Structure formats: structure tokens, C-alpha cells
Kinemage of the C-alpha trace (Angstrom):
@kinemage 1
@onewidth
@group {chain A} dominant
@subgroup {mainchain}
@vectorlist {calphas} color= white
{ca met a 1} P 85.983 43.656 41.469
{ca gly a 2} L 89.508 43.497 40.131
{ca asn a 3} L 92.887 42.550 41.421
{ca trp a 4} L 95.305 44.738 43.344
{ca lys a 5} L 97.167 47.187 41.113
{ca pro a 6} L 100.476 48.511 42.464
{ca val a 7} L 100.680 52.309 42.115
{ca glu a 8} L 104.209 51.943 40.779
{ca asp a 9} L 102.648 50.235 37.719
{ca arg a 10} L 99.605 52.476 37.258
{ca val a 11} L 97.064 54.718 38.948
{ca pro a 12} L 93.321 55.014 38.251
{ca glu a 13} L 92.321 56.622 34.972
{ca glu a 14} L 89.207 58.201 36.523
{ca asn a 15} L 88.532 60.233 39.649
{ca gly a 16} L 86.625 58.214 42.235
{ca arg a 17} L 86.706 56.107 45.351
{ca tyr a 18} L 88.962 53.044 45.504
{ca leu a 19} L 89.991 50.391 47.985
{ca val a 20} L 93.664 50.957 48.801
{ca thr a 21} L 96.465 49.409 50.784
{ca tyr a 22} L 98.613 52.164 52.218
{ca arg a 23} L 101.583 52.498 54.516
{ca glu a 24} L 101.614 54.993 57.353
{ca lys a 25} L 104.512 55.644 59.646
{ca ser a 26} L 105.549 58.144 62.242
{ca val a 27} L 108.979 59.710 62.228
{ca gly a 28} L 108.799 59.676 66.034
{ca gly a 29} L 108.728 63.405 66.794
{ca tyr a 30} L 105.217 64.077 68.114
{ca val a 31} L 103.715 60.595 67.818
{ca pro a 32} L 105.597 57.513 69.075
{ca phe a 33} L 107.330 55.694 66.215
{ca tyr a 34} L 105.248 53.149 64.308
{ca asp a 35} L 105.193 51.694 60.808
{ca ser a 36} L 101.961 49.963 59.726
{ca thr a 37} L 100.047 48.977 56.612
{ca tyr a 38} L 96.291 49.617 56.385
{ca leu a 39} L 93.339 48.893 54.148
{ca arg a 40} L 90.749 51.630 53.546
{ca ile a 41} L 88.653 53.438 50.976
{ca met a 42} L 90.247 56.633 49.636
{ca arg a 43} L 89.398 59.181 46.986
{ca tyr a 44} L 91.566 59.625 43.924
{ca his a 45} L 91.132 63.114 42.445
{ca asn a 46} L 93.103 64.817 39.688
{ca gly a 47} L 96.184 62.647 40.158
{ca glu a 48} L 96.249 62.719 43.974
{ca trp a 49} L 95.165 60.308 46.674
{ca lys a 50} L 93.034 62.087 49.268
{ca tyr a 51} L 93.865 60.956 52.786
{ca pro a 52} L 91.565 61.517 55.752
{ca val a 53} L 92.215 64.919 57.290
{ca asn a 54} L 93.857 64.899 60.706
{ca leu a 55} L 92.775 67.814 62.902
{ca asn a 56} L 96.020 67.827 64.877
{ca gln a 57} L 98.623 69.690 62.768
{ca lys a 58} L 101.605 68.466 64.828
{ca met a 59} L 100.479 64.863 64.387
{ca glu a 60} L 99.961 65.356 60.652
{ca glu a 61} L 103.483 66.764 60.254
{ca asp a 62} L 104.924 63.689 62.013
{ca leu a 63} L 103.241 61.157 59.697
{ca glu a 64} L 104.325 59.833 56.334
{ca lys a 65} L 101.644 58.153 54.180
{ca glu a 66} L 102.028 56.271 50.914
{ca val a 67} L 99.449 54.381 48.845
{ca leu a 68} L 100.974 51.063 47.770
{ca ala a 69} L 98.191 49.450 45.720
{ca trp a 70} L 94.553 49.990 44.769
{ca met a 71} L 91.533 48.211 43.307
{ca asp a 72} L 88.012 49.067 42.230
{ca leu a 73} L 85.304 48.855 44.896
{ca pro a 74} L 82.996 45.837 44.733
{ca glu a 75} L 79.395 46.215 43.601
{ca val a 76} L 76.916 47.164 46.326
{ca tyr a 77} L 74.956 44.200 47.694
{ca glu a 78} L 71.311 44.252 46.698
{ca val a 79} L 68.489 42.130 48.131
């Protein structure tokens, strides 16, 4: 497992799944205003970060999301 890599410095060279720190905030139209940072696994595919799909279109339009940093996933634990 590597260190955090800010996306402003570089993005992954290969498509795949990565551990990311990302910022999500609401502009306050449909969802009450918030501004938070999260940790989750996301897909990187052909130069784009793939966020989880939100089924509520109004909510999706009210949110801004930005990946801040990423790292490779750790190896799977084996017994």
C-alpha cells in the first residue's frame, strides 16, 4: 500500500479501484447545506472518477463532489 497522492499532482496510470479521500458539499437548494470530507473506494476509468450513482436526480444536481487524493488498495488478507 502506498501513500496518499494528491490528484493535483497526478492521477492513476491504470483503470481500477482506489481508496480516495473526496469532498462532497451541497449548494443548499434541495439538500440542506453541508460540506464534508469522506473516505471510500472509487473506480477510476478512462480519466474519470466514478462516483456512486444517486437515484434522486434533484439531490444529485445539488451536490458537488471532488476527489482530493488517492492511493492503491491494500492487499487482501489471507489466512
